[in-house]
N, CA, C and O atoms as a Tripos MOL2 file, in Angstrom:
@<TRIPOS>MOLECULE
protein
  308   307    77     0     0
PROTEIN
NO_CHARGES

@<TRIPOS>ATOM
      1 N         -25.4680   -8.7750   -5.8570 N.3       1 MET1
      2 CA        -24.4520   -9.4950   -5.2560 C.3       1 MET1
      3 C         -24.0070   -8.7200   -3.9240 C.2       1 MET1
      4 O         -23.7830   -7.5110   -3.8510 O.2       1 MET1
      5 N         -23.9330   -9.5440   -3.0120 N.am      2 HIS2
      6 CA        -23.5530   -8.7430   -1.6530 C.3       2 HIS2
      7 C         -21.9710   -8.6160   -1.7320 C.2       2 HIS2
      8 O         -21.2150   -9.3020   -2.4200 O.2       2 HIS2
      9 N         -21.6090   -7.4550   -0.7660 N.am      3 ILE3
     10 CA        -20.0970   -7.0380   -0.8740 C.3       3 ILE3
     11 C         -19.2590   -8.2450   -0.3660 C.2       3 ILE3
     12 O         -18.1510   -8.5040   -0.8360 O.2       3 ILE3
     13 N         -19.8180   -8.9310    0.5670 N.am      4 ASP4
     14 CA        -18.9340   -9.8790    1.2500 C.3       4 ASP4
     15 C         -18.7280  -11.1910    0.2460 C.2       4 ASP4
     16 O         -17.9860  -12.1090    0.5930 O.2       4 ASP4
     17 N         -19.3800  -11.2120   -0.9170 N.am      5 ASP5
     18 CA        -19.2750  -12.4240   -1.8030 C.3       5 ASP5
     19 C         -17.8470  -12.0880   -2.5260 C.2       5 ASP5
     20 O         -17.0960  -13.0400   -2.7380 O.2       5 ASP5
     21 N         -17.4760  -10.8820   -2.8810 N.am      6 PHE6
     22 CA        -16.1170  -10.7030   -3.4300 C.3       6 PHE6
     23 C         -15.0950   -9.7720   -2.7790 C.2       6 PHE6
     24 O         -13.9010   -9.8110   -3.0730 O.2       6 PHE6
     25 N         -15.5680   -9.0130   -1.9660 N.am      7 ALA7
     26 CA        -14.4940   -8.1050   -1.3460 C.3       7 ALA7
     27 C         -13.2280   -8.8700   -0.7270 C.2       7 ALA7
     28 O         -12.1040   -8.3960   -0.8930 O.2       7 ALA7
     29 N         -13.3920   -9.8660   -0.1260 N.am      8 PRO8
     30 CA        -12.2890  -10.6100    0.5630 C.3       8 PRO8
     31 C         -11.2990  -11.1340   -0.5770 C.2       8 PRO8
     32 O         -10.2270  -11.6030   -0.1960 O.2       8 PRO8
     33 N         -11.5700  -11.0920   -1.9300 N.am      9 ASN9
     34 CA        -10.7850  -11.4960   -3.0770 C.3       9 ASN9
     35 C         -10.1340  -10.3530   -3.6720 C.2       9 ASN9
     36 O          -9.2110  -10.4930   -4.4750 O.2       9 ASN9
     37 N         -10.5930   -9.1890   -3.2980 N.am     10 LEU10
     38 CA         -9.5710   -7.9850   -3.9780 C.3      10 LEU10
     39 C          -8.4680   -7.8100   -3.4080 C.2      10 LEU10
     40 O          -8.3360   -8.0030   -2.1990 O.2      10 LEU10
     41 N          -7.5040   -7.4200   -4.1790 N.am     11 SER11
     42 CA         -6.1270   -7.0000   -3.6390 C.3      11 SER11
     43 C          -5.4220   -5.7170   -4.5680 C.2      11 SER11
     44 O          -5.6200   -5.5880   -5.7760 O.2      11 SER11
     45 N          -4.6890   -4.9410   -3.8620 N.am     12 PHE12
     46 CA         -4.1960   -3.7300   -4.4650 C.3      12 PHE12
     47 C          -2.7540   -3.7630   -4.6050 C.2      12 PHE12
     48 O          -2.0790   -4.5590   -3.9520 O.2      12 PHE12
     49 N          -2.2160   -2.8900   -5.4740 N.am     13 PHE13
     50 CA         -0.7510   -2.6600   -5.6200 C.3      13 PHE13
     51 C          -0.3360   -1.1620   -5.4250 C.2      13 PHE13
     52 O          -0.9350   -0.2980   -6.0660 O.2      13 PHE13
     53 N           0.5890   -0.8540   -4.6300 N.am     14 PHE14
     54 CA          0.8860    0.5530   -4.3750 C.3      14 PHE14
     55 C           2.3120    0.7680   -4.7540 C.2      14 PHE14
     56 O           3.0490   -0.1570   -4.4150 O.2      14 PHE14
     57 N           2.9120    1.8230   -5.4110 N.am     15 SER15
     58 CA          4.0410    1.9610   -5.7790 C.3      15 SER15
     59 C           4.3660    3.4880   -5.2000 C.2      15 SER15
     60 O           3.6480    4.4010   -5.6090 O.2      15 SER15
     61 N           5.2210    3.7250   -4.4440 N.am     16 TYR16
     62 CA          5.4620    4.9190   -3.8280 C.3      16 TYR16
     63 C           7.1010    5.2930   -3.7840 C.2      16 TYR16
     64 O           7.9570    4.4280   -3.9670 O.2      16 TYR16
     65 N           7.3930    6.5880   -3.5360 N.am     17 GLY17
     66 CA          8.6650    7.0610   -3.5130 C.3      17 GLY17
     67 C           9.4310    6.8480   -2.2720 C.2      17 GLY17
     68 O           9.0190    6.0150   -1.4640 O.2      17 GLY17
     69 N          10.5430    7.5420   -2.0350 N.am     18 MET18
     70 CA         11.5460    7.1480   -1.0050 C.3      18 MET18
     71 C          11.2410    8.1020    0.2160 C.2      18 MET18
     72 O          11.8400    7.8950    1.2710 O.2      18 MET18
     73 N          10.3960    9.0660    0.1260 N.am     19 ASP19
     74 CA         10.1360   10.2550    1.2840 C.3      19 ASP19
     75 C           9.6030    9.4610    2.3740 C.2      19 ASP19
     76 O           8.8690    8.4910    2.1770 O.2      19 ASP19
     77 N           9.9610    9.8590    3.5130 N.am     20 PRO20
     78 CA          9.5260    9.1510    4.9530 C.3      20 PRO20
     79 C           8.0830    8.9410    4.8680 C.2      20 PRO20
     80 O           7.5160    7.8780    5.1210 O.2      20 PRO20
     81 N           7.4170   10.2420    4.4190 N.am     21 GLU21
     82 CA          5.8110    9.8310    4.6750 C.3      21 GLU21
     83 C           5.3390    8.7190    4.1900 C.2      21 GLU21
     84 O           4.4380    8.1140    4.7720 O.2      21 GLU21
     85 N           5.8820    8.2900    3.0480 N.am     22 TYR22
     86 CA          5.2980    6.9480    2.4320 C.3      22 TYR22
     87 C           5.3610    5.6840    3.5050 C.2      22 TYR22
     88 O           4.6980    4.6610    3.3350 O.2      22 TYR22
     89 N           6.0700    5.8490    4.4050 N.am     23 SER23
     90 CA          6.0640    4.7220    5.3220 C.3      23 SER23
     91 C           4.6020    4.2390    5.9880 C.2      23 SER23
     92 O           4.3180    3.1160    6.4030 O.2      23 SER23
     93 N           3.8430    5.3270    5.9620 N.am     24 VAL24
     94 CA          2.4910    5.1140    6.6400 C.3      24 VAL24
     95 C           1.2660    4.8000    5.6630 C.2      24 VAL24
     96 O           0.0970    4.7100    6.0380 O.2      24 VAL24
     97 N           1.7070    4.6490    4.3800 N.am     25 ILE25
     98 CA          0.6640    4.3240    3.2580 C.3      25 ILE25
     99 C          -0.1140    3.1110    3.5590 C.2      25 ILE25
    100 O          -1.3330    3.1680    3.3910 O.2      25 ILE25
    101 N           0.3790    2.1100    3.9460 N.am     26 GLY26
    102 CA         -0.3580    0.8450    4.1470 C.3      26 GLY26
    103 C          -1.3270    1.0150    5.3200 C.2      26 GLY26
    104 O          -2.4920    0.6290    5.2220 O.2      26 GLY26
    105 N          -0.8610    1.5780    6.4040 N.am     27 ARG27
    106 CA         -1.7090    1.7010    7.7580 C.3      27 ARG27
    107 C          -2.9330    2.6890    7.3480 C.2      27 ARG27
    108 O          -4.0560    2.4430    7.7890 O.2      27 ARG27
    109 N          -2.7390    3.6650    6.6090 N.am     28 VAL28
    110 CA         -3.4880    4.6200    6.3140 C.3      28 VAL28
    111 C          -4.6800    4.0020    5.2450 C.2      28 VAL28
    112 O          -5.8680    4.2650    5.4280 O.2      28 VAL28
    113 N          -4.2840    3.2820    4.2830 N.am     29 ALA29
    114 CA         -4.9700    2.7300    3.4530 C.3      29 ALA29
    115 C          -5.9210    1.5100    4.0540 C.2      29 ALA29
    116 O          -7.1060    1.4660    3.7230 O.2      29 ALA29
    117 N          -5.4870    0.7550    4.7390 N.am     30 ARG30
    118 CA         -6.1800    0.0210    5.6260 C.3      30 ARG30
    119 C          -7.2260    0.4760    6.4590 C.2      30 ARG30
    120 O          -8.2820   -0.1390    6.6110 O.2      30 ARG30
    121 N          -6.9290    1.5970    7.0250 N.am     31 ARG31
    122 CA         -7.8700    2.2330    7.8640 C.3      31 ARG31
    123 C          -9.0680    2.8200    7.0710 C.2      31 ARG31
    124 O         -10.2330    2.6970    7.4500 O.2      31 ARG31
    125 N          -8.7340    3.3970    6.0650 N.am     32 ILE32
    126 CA         -9.7510    3.9150    5.1440 C.3      32 ILE32
    127 C         -10.5230    2.9340    4.6700 C.2      32 ILE32
    128 O         -11.7400    3.0620    4.8020 O.2      32 ILE32
    129 N         -10.0080    1.7930    4.0440 N.am     33 TRP33
    130 CA        -10.5960    0.6960    3.5020 C.3      33 TRP33
    131 C         -11.7570    0.0340    4.5590 C.2      33 TRP33
    132 O         -12.9370   -0.1830    4.2820 O.2      33 TRP33
    133 N         -11.1030   -0.2080    5.7870 N.am     34 ALA34
    134 CA        -12.0490   -0.8460    6.8490 C.3      34 ALA34
    135 C         -13.2290   -0.0340    7.1170 C.2      34 ALA34
    136 O         -14.3390   -0.5550    7.2250 O.2      34 ALA34
    137 N         -13.0070    1.4160    7.2460 N.am     35 VAL35
    138 CA        -13.9980    2.3250    7.6570 C.3      35 VAL35
    139 C         -15.2140    2.3320    6.5090 C.2      35 VAL35
    140 O         -16.4070    2.1340    6.7440 O.2      35 VAL35
    141 N         -14.6890    2.5730    5.3770 N.am     36 ALA36
    142 CA        -15.5310    2.6100    4.0300 C.3      36 ALA36
    143 C         -16.2620    1.2190    4.1670 C.2      36 ALA36
    144 O         -17.4910    1.2600    4.2310 O.2      36 ALA36
    145 N         -15.7450    0.2050    4.2090 N.am     37 MET37
    146 CA        -16.3230   -1.1520    3.7900 C.3      37 MET37
    147 C         -17.5310   -1.3840    5.0130 C.2      37 MET37
    148 O         -18.6130   -1.8900    4.7170 O.2      37 MET37
    149 N         -17.2240   -0.9790    6.3260 N.am     38 LYS38
    150 CA        -17.9850   -1.2050    7.2380 C.3      38 LYS38
    151 C         -19.0720   -0.2490    7.2040 C.2      38 LYS38
    152 O         -20.2210   -0.6910    7.2130 O.2      38 LYS38
    153 N         -18.8570    1.0810    7.1650 N.am     39 ASN39
    154 CA        -19.8490    2.1690    7.2310 C.3      39 ASN39
    155 C         -20.7690    2.1720    6.0630 C.2      39 ASN39
    156 O         -21.9860    2.1240    6.2420 O.2      39 ASN39
    157 N         -20.2620    2.2240    4.9150 N.am     40 LYS40
    158 CA        -20.9550    2.2610    3.5280 C.3      40 LYS40
    159 C         -21.6040    1.0270    3.0620 C.2      40 LYS40
    160 O         -22.6680    1.1060    2.4490 O.2      40 LYS40
    161 N         -21.0400   -0.1280    3.3070 N.am     41 TYR41
    162 CA        -21.4580   -1.3510    2.6690 C.3      41 TYR41
    163 C         -21.9110   -2.2230    3.5750 C.2      41 TYR41
    164 O         -22.7230   -3.0690    3.1980 O.2      41 TYR41
    165 N         -21.4870   -2.1930    4.9240 N.am     42 GLY42
    166 CA        -22.0490   -3.0830    6.0280 C.3      42 GLY42
    167 C         -21.1780   -4.3200    5.8850 C.2      42 GLY42
    168 O         -21.6710   -5.3890    6.2460 O.2      42 GLY42
    169 N         -20.1310   -4.3030    5.4760 N.am     43 ALA43
    170 CA        -19.2260   -5.5110    5.1570 C.3      43 ALA43
    171 C         -18.7930   -6.3400    6.4840 C.2      43 ALA43
    172 O         -18.6840   -5.7660    7.5680 O.2      43 ALA43
    173 N         -18.5960   -7.4810    6.3530 N.am     44 ASN44
    174 CA        -18.1300   -8.2840    7.5160 C.3      44 ASN44
    175 C         -16.7860   -7.9490    7.8360 C.2      44 ASN44
    176 O         -16.2140   -7.1160    7.1330 O.2      44 ASN44
    177 N         -16.2290   -8.4490    8.7470 N.am     45 GLU45
    178 CA        -14.7960   -8.2810    9.3550 C.3      45 GLU45
    179 C         -13.7080   -8.8030    8.2870 C.2      45 GLU45
    180 O         -12.6340   -8.2050    8.2260 O.2      45 GLU45
    181 N         -13.9400   -9.8270    7.5040 N.am     46 ARG46
    182 CA        -13.0590  -10.5500    6.6870 C.3      46 ARG46
    183 C         -12.9120   -9.3760    5.3880 C.2      46 ARG46
    184 O         -11.8280   -9.0370    4.9150 O.2      46 ARG46
    185 N         -14.1160   -8.9040    4.9870 N.am     47 SER47
    186 CA        -14.2110   -7.9400    4.0230 C.3      47 SER47
    187 C         -13.6390   -6.6120    4.2830 C.2      47 SER47
    188 O         -13.3380   -5.9030    3.3230 O.2      47 SER47
    189 N         -13.4500   -6.1850    5.5510 N.am     48 GLN48
    190 CA        -12.7530   -5.0060    5.7370 C.3      48 GLN48
    191 C         -11.4640   -5.2380    5.8170 C.2      48 GLN48
    192 O         -10.9280   -4.1900    6.1760 O.2      48 GLN48
    193 N         -10.5610   -6.2120    5.6410 N.am     49 LYS49
    194 CA         -9.1440   -6.2570    5.5600 C.3      49 LYS49
    195 C          -8.9050   -6.0770    4.1660 C.2      49 LYS49
    196 O          -9.4170   -6.6890    3.2280 O.2      49 LYS49
    197 N          -7.9610   -5.0490    4.1490 N.am     50 LEU50
    198 CA         -7.2310   -4.7250    2.7160 C.3      50 LEU50
    199 C          -6.1710   -5.4080    2.5520 C.2      50 LEU50
    200 O          -5.2580   -5.4130    3.3780 O.2      50 LEU50
    201 N          -6.1600   -6.1970    1.2520 N.am     51 LYS51
    202 CA         -4.8410   -6.8310    0.8730 C.3      51 LYS51
    203 C          -4.0290   -6.0720   -0.0630 C.2      51 LYS51
    204 O          -4.6050   -5.6540   -1.0670 O.2      51 LYS51
    205 N          -2.8930   -5.8410    0.0750 N.am     52 PHE52
    206 CA         -1.9480   -5.1380   -0.8950 C.3      52 PHE52
    207 C          -0.7000   -5.4110   -0.8160 C.2      52 PHE52
    208 O          -0.2030   -5.8800    0.2080 O.2      52 PHE52
    209 N           0.0930   -5.1040   -2.0850 N.am     53 HIS53
    210 CA          1.3370   -5.2580   -2.2550 C.3      53 HIS53
    211 C           1.9720   -3.7770   -2.3990 C.2      53 HIS53
    212 O           1.3820   -2.9040   -3.0350 O.2      53 HIS53
    213 N           3.0410   -3.5850   -1.8520 N.am     54 SER54
    214 CA          3.7560   -2.2780   -2.1190 C.3      54 SER54
    215 C           5.1310   -2.3620   -2.4730 C.2      54 SER54
    216 O           5.7280   -3.4040   -2.2050 O.2      54 SER54
    217 N           5.7740   -1.3490   -3.0780 N.am     55 GLN55
    218 CA          7.3330   -1.3320   -3.5080 C.3      55 GLN55
    219 C           7.6170    0.0030   -3.8260 C.2      55 GLN55
    220 O           6.8040    0.7920   -4.3070 O.2      55 GLN55
    221 N           8.8860    0.2610   -3.5230 N.am     56 THR56
    222 CA          9.3970    1.4640   -3.8820 C.3      56 THR56
    223 C           9.7730    1.9080   -5.3200 C.2      56 THR56
    224 O          10.5030    1.2040   -6.0180 O.2      56 THR56
    225 N           9.3300    2.9310   -5.6940 N.am     57 SER57
    226 CA          9.4550    3.5110   -7.0400 C.3      57 SER57
    227 C          11.1370    3.8200   -7.4370 C.2      57 SER57
    228 O          11.6260    4.8970   -7.0970 O.2      57 SER57
    229 N          11.9540    2.8100   -8.1650 N.am     58 ALA58
    230 CA         13.2080    3.1610   -8.4080 C.3      58 ALA58
    231 C          13.3960    4.4010   -8.9470 C.2      58 ALA58
    232 O          14.5200    4.8650   -8.7560 O.2      58 ALA58
    233 N          12.5380    5.1560   -9.6370 N.am     59 GLY59
    234 CA         12.6550    6.2000  -10.5460 C.3      59 GLY59
    235 C          12.8210    7.4060   -9.4960 C.2      59 GLY59
    236 O          13.0090    8.5320   -9.9560 O.2      59 GLY59
    237 N          12.7650    7.2360   -8.2340 N.am     60 ARG60
    238 CA         13.0660    8.3380   -7.1170 C.3      60 ARG60
    239 C          14.6040    8.2260   -6.8050 C.2      60 ARG60
    240 O          15.1160    9.2270   -6.3030 O.2      60 ARG60
    241 N          15.3260    7.2380   -7.0170 N.am     61 CYS61
    242 CA         16.6070    6.9680   -6.6940 C.3      61 CYS61
    243 C          17.5810    7.9900   -7.4510 C.2      61 CYS61
    244 O          17.3520    8.2100   -8.6410 O.2      61 CYS61
    245 N          18.5710    8.5760   -6.8680 N.am     62 THR62
    246 CA         19.5490    9.2190   -7.5960 C.3      62 THR62
    247 C          20.8050    9.3910   -7.2480 C.2      62 THR62
    248 O          20.9530    9.2570   -6.0330 O.2      62 THR62
    249 N          21.9140    9.6700   -7.9100 N.am     63 ARG63
    250 CA         23.2280    9.4580   -7.3460 C.3      63 ARG63
    251 C          23.4710   10.4250   -6.4220 C.2      63 ARG63
    252 O          24.5110   10.3230   -5.7710 O.2      63 ARG63
    253 N          22.6870   11.4080   -6.2060 N.am     64 ARG64
    254 CA         22.9700   12.2700   -5.1370 C.3      64 ARG64
    255 C          22.5370   11.7270   -3.6120 C.2      64 ARG64
    256 O          22.9660   12.3120   -2.6170 O.2      64 ARG64
    257 N          21.9160   10.9100   -3.5360 N.am     65 ARG65
    258 CA         21.4430   10.0560   -2.3580 C.3      65 ARG65
    259 C          22.6370    9.4830   -1.4930 C.2      65 ARG65
    260 O          23.7140    9.2060   -2.0230 O.2      65 ARG65
    261 N          22.4470    9.3480   -0.3900 N.am     66 SER66
    262 CA         23.6130    8.7250    0.5820 C.3      66 SER66
    263 C          23.9730    7.2970   -0.0920 C.2      66 SER66
    264 O          23.2390    6.6190   -0.8100 O.2      66 SER66
    265 N          25.1100    7.0580    0.2680 N.am     67 ARG67
    266 CA         25.7080    5.6450   -0.1020 C.3      67 ARG67
    267 C          24.7850    4.6830    0.3660 C.2      67 ARG67
    268 O          24.4690    3.8060   -0.4390 O.2      67 ARG67
    269 N          24.2320    4.6560    1.6170 N.am     68 SER68
    270 CA         23.3530    3.6610    2.1330 C.3      68 SER68
    271 C          22.1470    3.6120    1.4030 C.2      68 SER68
    272 O          21.6440    2.4890    1.3880 O.2      68 SER68
    273 N          21.5240    4.4950    0.7870 N.am     69 MET69
    274 CA         20.3990    4.5380    0.0970 C.3      69 MET69
    275 C          20.5160    4.0450   -1.3330 C.2      69 MET69
    276 O          19.6060    3.4740   -1.9330 O.2      69 MET69
    277 N          21.8210    4.3390   -1.8670 N.am     70 THR70
    278 CA         21.9180    3.7760   -3.2170 C.3      70 THR70
    279 C          22.4080    2.4930   -3.2490 C.2      70 THR70
    280 O          22.3040    1.8230   -4.2770 O.2      70 THR70
    281 N          23.0260    1.9880   -2.0730 N.am     71 SER71
    282 CA         23.2730    0.5140   -2.1910 C.3      71 SER71
    283 C          22.1230   -0.3720   -2.0180 C.2      71 SER71
    284 O          22.2800   -1.5900   -1.9330 O.2      71 SER71
    285 N          21.1750    0.0860   -1.9730 N.am     72 ALA72
    286 CA         19.9360   -0.7490   -1.9120 C.3      72 ALA72
    287 C          19.7390   -1.3230   -3.3810 C.2      72 ALA72
    288 O          20.0310   -0.6260   -4.3520 O.2      72 ALA72
    289 N          19.2510   -2.5700   -3.5140 N.am     73 PRO73
    290 CA         19.1070   -3.2930   -4.7920 C.3      73 PRO73
    291 C          18.1860   -2.3940   -5.6230 C.2      73 PRO73
    292 O          18.7500   -2.1640   -6.6930 O.2      73 PRO73
    293 N          17.1310   -1.8670   -5.5600 N.am     74 HIS74
    294 CA         16.4130   -0.9900   -6.2810 C.3      74 HIS74
    295 C          16.9150    0.2430   -6.6890 C.2      74 HIS74
    296 O          16.2790    0.8820   -7.5270 O.2      74 HIS74
    297 N          18.0100    0.7010   -6.2060 N.am     75 CYS75
    298 CA         18.5880    2.1250   -6.5380 C.3      75 CYS75
    299 C          19.8820    1.8970   -7.3850 C.2      75 CYS75
    300 O          20.4480    2.8510   -7.9190 O.2      75 CYS75
    301 N          20.3130    0.6790   -7.4920 N.am     76 ARG76
    302 CA         21.5410    0.3530   -8.3020 C.3      76 ARG76
    303 C          21.5560    0.8890   -9.5740 C.2      76 ARG76
    304 O          20.4710    0.9400  -10.1520 O.2      76 ARG76
    305 N          22.6610    1.3510  -10.2140 N.am     77 ARG77
    306 CA         22.6520    1.8360  -11.7640 C.3      77 ARG77
    307 C          23.7470    0.8740  -12.4120 C.2      77 ARG77
    308 O          24.0130    0.9610  -13.6110 O.2      77 ARG77
@<TRIPOS>BOND
     1     1     2 1
     2     2     3 1
     3     3     4 2
     4     3     5 am
     5     5     6 1
     6     6     7 1
     7     7     8 2
     8     7     9 am
     9     9    10 1
    10    10    11 1
    11    11    12 2
    12    11    13 am
    13    13    14 1
    14    14    15 1
    15    15    16 2
    16    15    17 am
    17    17    18 1
    18    18    19 1
    19    19    20 2
    20    19    21 am
    21    21    22 1
    22    22    23 1
    23    23    24 2
    24    23    25 am
    25    25    26 1
    26    26    27 1
    27    27    28 2
    28    27    29 am
    29    29    30 1
    30    30    31 1
    31    31    32 2
    32    31    33 am
    33    33    34 1
    34    34    35 1
    35    35    36 2
    36    35    37 am
    37    37    38 1
    38    38    39 1
    39    39    40 2
    40    39    41 am
    41    41    42 1
    42    42    43 1
    43    43    44 2
    44    43    45 am
    45    45    46 1
    46    46    47 1
    47    47    48 2
    48    47    49 am
    49    49    50 1
    50    50    51 1
    51    51    52 2
    52    51    53 am
    53    53    54 1
    54    54    55 1
    55    55    56 2
    56    55    57 am
    57    57    58 1
    58    58    59 1
    59    59    60 2
    60    59    61 am
    61    61    62 1
    62    62    63 1
    63    63    64 2
    64    63    65 am
    65    65    66 1
    66    66    67 1
    67    67    68 2
    68    67    69 am
    69    69    70 1
    70    70    71 1
    71    71    72 2
    72    71    73 am
    73    73    74 1
    74    74    75 1
    75    75    76 2
    76    75    77 am
    77    77    78 1
    78    78    79 1
    79    79    80 2
    80    79    81 am
    81    81    82 1
    82    82    83 1
    83    83    84 2
    84    83    85 am
    85    85    86 1
    86    86    87 1
    87    87    88 2
    88    87    89 am
    89    89    90 1
    90    90    91 1
    91    91    92 2
    92    91    93 am
    93    93    94 1
    94    94    95 1
    95    95    96 2
    96    95    97 am
    97    97    98 1
    98    98    99 1
    99    99   100 2
   100    99   101 am
   101   101   102 1
   102   102   103 1
   103   103   104 2
   104   103   105 am
   105   105   106 1
   106   106   107 1
   107   107   108 2
   108   107   109 am
   109   109   110 1
   110   110   111 1
   111   111   112 2
   112   111   113 am
   113   113   114 1
   114   114   115 1
   115   115   116 2
   116   115   117 am
   117   117   118 1
   118   118   119 1
   119   119   120 2
   120   119   121 am
   121   121   122 1
   122   122   123 1
   123   123   124 2
   124   123   125 am
   125   125   126 1
   126   126   127 1
   127   127   128 2
   128   127   129 am
   129   129   130 1
   130   130   131 1
   131   131   132 2
   132   131   133 am
   133   133   134 1
   134   134   135 1
   135   135   136 2
   136   135   137 am
   137   137   138 1
   138   138   139 1
   139   139   140 2
   140   139   141 am
   141   141   142 1
   142   142   143 1
   143   143   144 2
   144   143   145 am
   145   145   146 1
   146   146   147 1
   147   147   148 2
   148   147   149 am
   149   149   150 1
   150   150   151 1
   151   151   152 2
   152   151   153 am
   153   153   154 1
   154   154   155 1
   155   155   156 2
   156   155   157 am
   157   157   158 1
   158   158   159 1
   159   159   160 2
   160   159   161 am
   161   161   162 1
   162   162   163 1
   163   163   164 2
   164   163   165 am
   165   165   166 1
   166   166   167 1
   167   167   168 2
   168   167   169 am
   169   169   170 1
   170   170   171 1
   171   171   172 2
   172   171   173 am
   173   173   174 1
   174   174   175 1
   175   175   176 2
   176   175   177 am
   177   177   178 1
   178   178   179 1
   179   179   180 2
   180   179   181 am
   181   181   182 1
   182   182   183 1
   183   183   184 2
   184   183   185 am
   185   185   186 1
   186   186   187 1
   187   187   188 2
   188   187   189 am
   189   189   190 1
   190   190   191 1
   191   191   192 2
   192   191   193 am
   193   193   194 1
   194   194   195 1
   195   195   196 2
   196   195   197 am
   197   197   198 1
   198   198   199 1
   199   199   200 2
   200   199   201 am
   201   201   202 1
   202   202   203 1
   203   203   204 2
   204   203   205 am
   205   205   206 1
   206   206   207 1
   207   207   208 2
   208   207   209 am
   209   209   210 1
   210   210   211 1
   211   211   212 2
   212   211   213 am
   213   213   214 1
   214   214   215 1
   215   215   216 2
   216   215   217 am
   217   217   218 1
   218   218   219 1
   219   219   220 2
   220   219   221 am
   221   221   222 1
   222   222   223 1
   223   223   224 2
   224   223   225 am
   225   225   226 1
   226   226   227 1
   227   227   228 2
   228   227   229 am
   229   229   230 1
   230   230   231 1
   231   231   232 2
   232   231   233 am
   233   233   234 1
   234   234   235 1
   235   235   236 2
   236   235   237 am
   237   237   238 1
   238   238   239 1
   239   239   240 2
   240   239   241 am
   241   241   242 1
   242   242   243 1
   243   243   244 2
   244   243   245 am
   245   245   246 1
   246   246   247 1
   247   247   248 2
   248   247   249 am
   249   249   250 1
   250   250   251 1
   251   251   252 2
   252   251   253 am
   253   253   254 1
   254   254   255 1
   255   255   256 2
   256   255   257 am
   257   257   258 1
   258   258   259 1
   259   259   260 2
   260   259   261 am
   261   261   262 1
   262   262   263 1
   263   263   264 2
   264   263   265 am
   265   265   266 1
   266   266   267 1
   267   267   268 2
   268   267   269 am
   269   269   270 1
   270   270   271 1
   271   271   272 2
   272   271   273 am
   273   273   274 1
   274   274   275 1
   275   275   276 2
   276   275   277 am
   277   277   278 1
   278   278   279 1
   279   279   280 2
   280   279   281 am
   281   281   282 1
   282   282   283 1
   283   283   284 2
   284   283   285 am
   285   285   286 1
   286   286   287 1
   287   287   288 2
   288   287   289 am
   289   289   290 1
   290   290   291 1
   291   291   292 2
   292   291   293 am
   293   293   294 1
   294   294   295 1
   295   295   296 2
   296   295   297 am
   297   297   298 1
   298   298   299 1
   299   299   300 2
   300   299   301 am
   301   301   302 1
   302   302   303 1
   303   303   304 2
   304   303   305 am
   305   305   306 1
   306   306   307 1
   307   307   308 2
@<TRIPOS>SUBSTRUCTURE
     1 MET1         2 RESIDUE 1 A MET
     2 HIS2         6 RESIDUE 1 A HIS
     3 ILE3        10 RESIDUE 1 A ILE
     4 ASP4        14 RESIDUE 1 A ASP
     5 ASP5        18 RESIDUE 1 A ASP
     6 PHE6        22 RESIDUE 1 A PHE
     7 ALA7        26 RESIDUE 1 A ALA
     8 PRO8        30 RESIDUE 1 A PRO
     9 ASN9        34 RESIDUE 1 A ASN
    10 LEU10       38 RESIDUE 1 A LEU
    11 SER11       42 RESIDUE 1 A SER
    12 PHE12       46 RESIDUE 1 A PHE
    13 PHE13       50 RESIDUE 1 A PHE
    14 PHE14       54 RESIDUE 1 A PHE
    15 SER15       58 RESIDUE 1 A SER
    16 TYR16       62 RESIDUE 1 A TYR
    17 GLY17       66 RESIDUE 1 A GLY
    18 MET18       70 RESIDUE 1 A MET
    19 ASP19       74 RESIDUE 1 A ASP
    20 PRO20       78 RESIDUE 1 A PRO
    21 GLU21       82 RESIDUE 1 A GLU
    22 TYR22       86 RESIDUE 1 A TYR
    23 SER23       90 RESIDUE 1 A SER
    24 VAL24       94 RESIDUE 1 A VAL
    25 ILE25       98 RESIDUE 1 A ILE
    26 GLY26      102 RESIDUE 1 A GLY
    27 ARG27      106 RESIDUE 1 A ARG
    28 VAL28      110 RESIDUE 1 A VAL
    29 ALA29      114 RESIDUE 1 A ALA
    30 ARG30      118 RESIDUE 1 A ARG
    31 ARG31      122 RESIDUE 1 A ARG
    32 ILE32      126 RESIDUE 1 A ILE
    33 TRP33      130 RESIDUE 1 A TRP
    34 ALA34      134 RESIDUE 1 A ALA
    35 VAL35      138 RESIDUE 1 A VAL
    36 ALA36      142 RESIDUE 1 A ALA
    37 MET37      146 RESIDUE 1 A MET
    38 LYS38      150 RESIDUE 1 A LYS
    39 ASN39      154 RESIDUE 1 A ASN
    40 LYS40      158 RESIDUE 1 A LYS
    41 TYR41      162 RESIDUE 1 A TYR
    42 GLY42      166 RESIDUE 1 A GLY
    43 ALA43      170 RESIDUE 1 A ALA
    44 ASN44      174 RESIDUE 1 A ASN
    45 GLU45      178 RESIDUE 1 A GLU
    46 ARG46      182 RESIDUE 1 A ARG
    47 SER47      186 RESIDUE 1 A SER
    48 GLN48      190 RESIDUE 1 A GLN
    49 LYS49      194 RESIDUE 1 A LYS
    50 LEU50      198 RESIDUE 1 A LEU
    51 LYS51      202 RESIDUE 1 A LYS
    52 PHE52      206 RESIDUE 1 A PHE
    53 HIS53      210 RESIDUE 1 A HIS
    54 SER54      214 RESIDUE 1 A SER
    55 GLN55      218 RESIDUE 1 A GLN
    56 THR56      222 RESIDUE 1 A THR
    57 SER57      226 RESIDUE 1 A SER
    58 ALA58      230 RESIDUE 1 A ALA
    59 GLY59      234 RESIDUE 1 A GLY
    60 ARG60      238 RESIDUE 1 A ARG
    61 CYS61      242 RESIDUE 1 A CYS
    62 THR62      246 RESIDUE 1 A THR
    63 ARG63      250 RESIDUE 1 A ARG
    64 ARG64      254 RESIDUE 1 A ARG
    65 ARG65      258 RESIDUE 1 A ARG
    66 SER66      262 RESIDUE 1 A SER
    67 ARG67      266 RESIDUE 1 A ARG
    68 SER68      270 RESIDUE 1 A SER
    69 MET69      274 RESIDUE 1 A MET
    70 THR70      278 RESIDUE 1 A THR
    71 SER71      282 RESIDUE 1 A SER
    72 ALA72      286 RESIDUE 1 A ALA
    73 PRO73      290 RESIDUE 1 A PRO
    74 HIS74      294 RESIDUE 1 A HIS
    75 CYS75      298 RESIDUE 1 A CYS
    76 ARG76      302 RESIDUE 1 A ARG
    77 ARG77      306 RESIDUE 1 A ARG
């Protein structure tokens, strides 16, 4: 089976914390995916596109965070 037969249908889920460096996860993951798919598997352009959903982990929310951070729906207690 060729990579282009199934790769466009793959999707992933990322869960991450509240730290600022997490804001680049999607861009970095898409770049790594595209390069690997092209160089290792010779995938077409459609297969090089990474589909994913991401959300912030509520476990990282604490009462010590600023009022604006804890007012977010995923941080309410």
